C-alpha positions in Angstrom: 48.7 106.4 -61.6 45.3 106.1 -63.3 42.4 107.6 -61.5 38.6 107.6 -62.2 36.9 110.8 -61.1 33.4 110.1 -59.8 31.4 113.3 -59.7 28.4 113.3 -57.5 25.7 115.2 -59.3 22.5 113.2 -58.5 21.0 115.5 -55.9 17.7 117.3 -56.4 18.9 120.4 -54.5 15.9 120.8 -52.2 17.9 123.1 -49.9 19.0 125.1 -52.8 15.6 125.8 -54.3 15.1 126.7 -57.9 13.4 125.1 -60.9 16.1 122.6 -61.5 18.9 120.8 -59.6 21.7 123.3 -58.6 24.4 121.6 -60.6 22.7 123.1 -63.8 22.5 126.6 -62.4 24.7 129.1 -64.2 27.8 130.2 -62.3 29.7 132.8 -64.3 29.5 131.6 -67.9 28.8 127.9 -67.3 26.7 125.5 -65.2 28.1 124.6 -61.8 28.7 121.0 -62.9 30.9 122.3 -65.8 33.5 123.8 -63.4 34.3 120.4 -61.8 34.3 118.6 -65.2 36.8 121.1 -66.6 39.1 121.0 -63.6 39.2 117.2 -63.6 39.7 117.0 -67.3 42.7 119.2 -67.1 44.7 116.7 -65.0 46.7 114.0 -66.8 46.2 111.8 -63.7 42.5 111.6 -64.3 41.8 108.8 -66.8 38.0 108.9 -67.0 35.0 110.8 -65.6 32.0 109.1 -64.1 29.2 111.5 -63.5 26.5 110.2 -61.2 23.4 112.1 -62.3 19.7 112.4 -61.4 18.0 109.9 -63.6 15.9 112.6 -65.4 18.9 114.7 -66.5 21.3 112.3 -68.2 20.9 114.1 -71.6 21.6 117.4 -70.0 24.7 116.1 -68.3 25.9 114.7 -71.6 25.5 118.1 -73.2 27.6 119.8 -70.5 30.2 117.1 -70.6 30.6 117.4 -74.3 31.5 121.1 -73.9 33.7 121.0 -70.7 35.2 117.5 -70.3 37.8 117.9 -73.0 38.9 114.6 -74.5 38.4 112.6 -71.4 36.1 109.5 -71.5 32.8 110.3 -69.7 30.3 107.8 -68.3 26.9 109.1 -67.1 25.3 106.8 -64.5 21.9 107.2 -62.8 22.2 107.9 -59.1 20.3 106.4 -56.2 18.1 107.7 -53.4 21.1 108.8 -51.2 24.6 109.9 -51.8 25.9 106.6 -50.6 23.8 104.7 -53.1 24.8 107.1 -55.9 28.5 106.9 -55.4 28.3 103.1 -55.1 26.6 103.1 -58.6 29.4 105.3 -59.9 32.0 103.0 -58.4 30.5 100.0 -60.2 30.9 101.8 -63.5 34.6 102.5 -63.1 36.8 100.9 -65.7 38.2 97.6 -64.3 41.7 98.6 -65.3 41.7 101.6 -63.0 42.8 101.1 -59.5 42.1 104.6 -57.9 39.0 106.7 -57.6 38.6 110.4 -56.7 35.1 111.2 -55.5 34.1 114.8 -55.9 30.9 116.9 -55.2 29.7 118.7 -58.3 28.5 121.3 -55.9 32.2 122.3 -55.2 32.8 124.2 -58.5 36.1 125.8 -57.5 38.2 122.7 -57.0 41.6 123.2 -58.7 43.5 120.7 -60.7 46.4 121.3 -58.3 44.3 120.2 -55.3 43.0 117.2 -57.2 46.6 116.0 -57.9 47.8 116.7 -54.4 45.1 114.5 -53.0 45.8 111.8 -55.6 49.5 111.7 -55.0 49.2 111.5 -51.2 46.7 108.7 -51.6 49.2 106.8 -53.7 51.7 107.2 -50.8 49.4 106.3 -47.9 46.4 104.5 -49.4 43.7 107.3 -49.2 43.6 111.0 -48.9 41.1 113.9 -48.5 41.5 117.7 -48.4 40.7 119.5 -45.2 40.5 123.0 -43.8 40.7 124.2 -40.2 37.7 125.5 -38.2 38.0 129.2 -37.5 34.9 129.6 -35.3 34.3 128.4 -31.8 32.5 125.1 -31.8 29.5 124.6 -29.5 27.6 121.4 -28.7 23.9 122.1 -28.3 21.1 120.1 -26.7 17.8 119.1 -28.3 16.3 122.0 -26.3 18.7 124.4 -28.0 20.9 125.1 -25.1 24.7 125.1 -25.2 26.0 122.0 -23.3 29.7 122.5 -23.9 32.4 124.1 -26.0 34.3 121.6 -28.1 38.0 121.8 -28.4 38.6 122.6 -32.1 42.4 122.1 -32.1 42.1 118.7 -33.8 38.9 119.3 -35.7 39.0 119.9 -39.4 36.4 120.3 -42.1 36.4 117.6 -44.8 36.2 118.6 -48.5 36.4 116.7 -51.8 37.9 115.1 -53.9 38.3 112.1 -51.6 40.8 109.7 -53.1 41.2 106.0 -52.4 41.7 102.6 -54.0 38.6 101.4 -55.8 38.7 98.0 -54.1 39.0 99.6 -50.7 35.9 101.7 -51.2 34.0 98.6 -52.5 35.0 96.7 -49.4 34.0 99.6 -47.2 30.5 99.6 -48.8 30.1 95.9 -48.0 31.1 96.5 -44.3 28.7 99.4 -44.1 25.9 97.2 -45.4 26.7 94.7 -42.7 26.1 97.1 -39.9 23.6 99.4 -41.5 26.0 102.4 -41.5 25.0 105.5 -43.4 27.8 107.9 -44.3 27.9 111.5 -45.5 31.2 111.1 -47.3 33.5 108.4 -48.5 36.1 108.9 -45.8 33.5 107.9 -43.2 33.1 104.6 -45.0 36.9 104.1 -45.2 37.2 104.8 -41.5 34.6 102.1 -40.8 36.7 99.7 -42.8 39.8 100.6 -40.8 41.6 102.2 -43.8 44.1 105.0 -42.9 43.4 108.4 -44.5 45.9 111.1 -45.0 45.0 114.7 -45.3 46.1 117.6 -47.6 45.5 121.3 -47.2 42.2 122.1 -48.8 41.0 125.6 -49.6 38.3 127.9 -48.3 37.6 128.6 -52.0 36.7 125.0 -52.5 33.3 125.8 -51.0 30.1 123.8 -51.4 27.2 125.5 -53.0 24.2 124.3 -51.0 22.0 127.4 -50.6 21.3 130.5 -52.6 23.6 132.4 -50.2 26.4 130.0 -51.2 25.7 130.8 -54.8 25.8 134.5 -54.2 29.2 134.1 -52.5 30.5 132.0 -55.3 29.4 134.7 -57.8 31.1 137.4 -55.7 34.4 135.4 -55.6 34.4 135.2 -59.4 33.7 138.9 -59.8 36.4 139.8 -57.3 38.9 137.6 -59.2 39.6 135.2 -56.4 38.9 132.2 -58.6 39.7 131.5 -62.2 37.7 129.5 -64.7 39.4 126.3 -65.6 40.0 126.2 -69.4 
């Protein structure tokens, strides 16, 4: 199984704040982006890395990749105005000889090589796969006026994480179908659902958190200091 890892690192991090995009913020001894690059590069299943970057930071991404991507082939592609456009740009850059893609958020630094491979292997069995975690809190639906309208049964609700793994051609077809109906997705699984492609799930991890705000960064730093996560070599 040969897989191209597409790493979404094109965001400007408006919700995060700071002088530069969050993927370049130091987490422990390395930039946030470096964690995902190292985890992906450690897997023999991953054949190449496609980093979709903000257009102004290609050289910075190249420097980080040279330090943390090991001997993997790395392509750095300018992103678009939205995640959907950015990942599509990355998809077009995937080596034509590679059948599978694993799309991952650079903002999820603590992904493990084991989780990457679990998602890839299940995708090989069923066609596509994503990691998920259960919801522990009670879920409320709220009106525009900010009043609770109902409590949602959480028994079958799960939170989607990345990497999200599928066949390259299936994702390309899903993009075409989304274009046809003007559908805007927040993850690749939503596009695959629209195209009628079955998606299996593997157990994700609460540690595979997404760094969106400064509070998330503080939590990530605390997890490192407490020894709950290990730096990928």
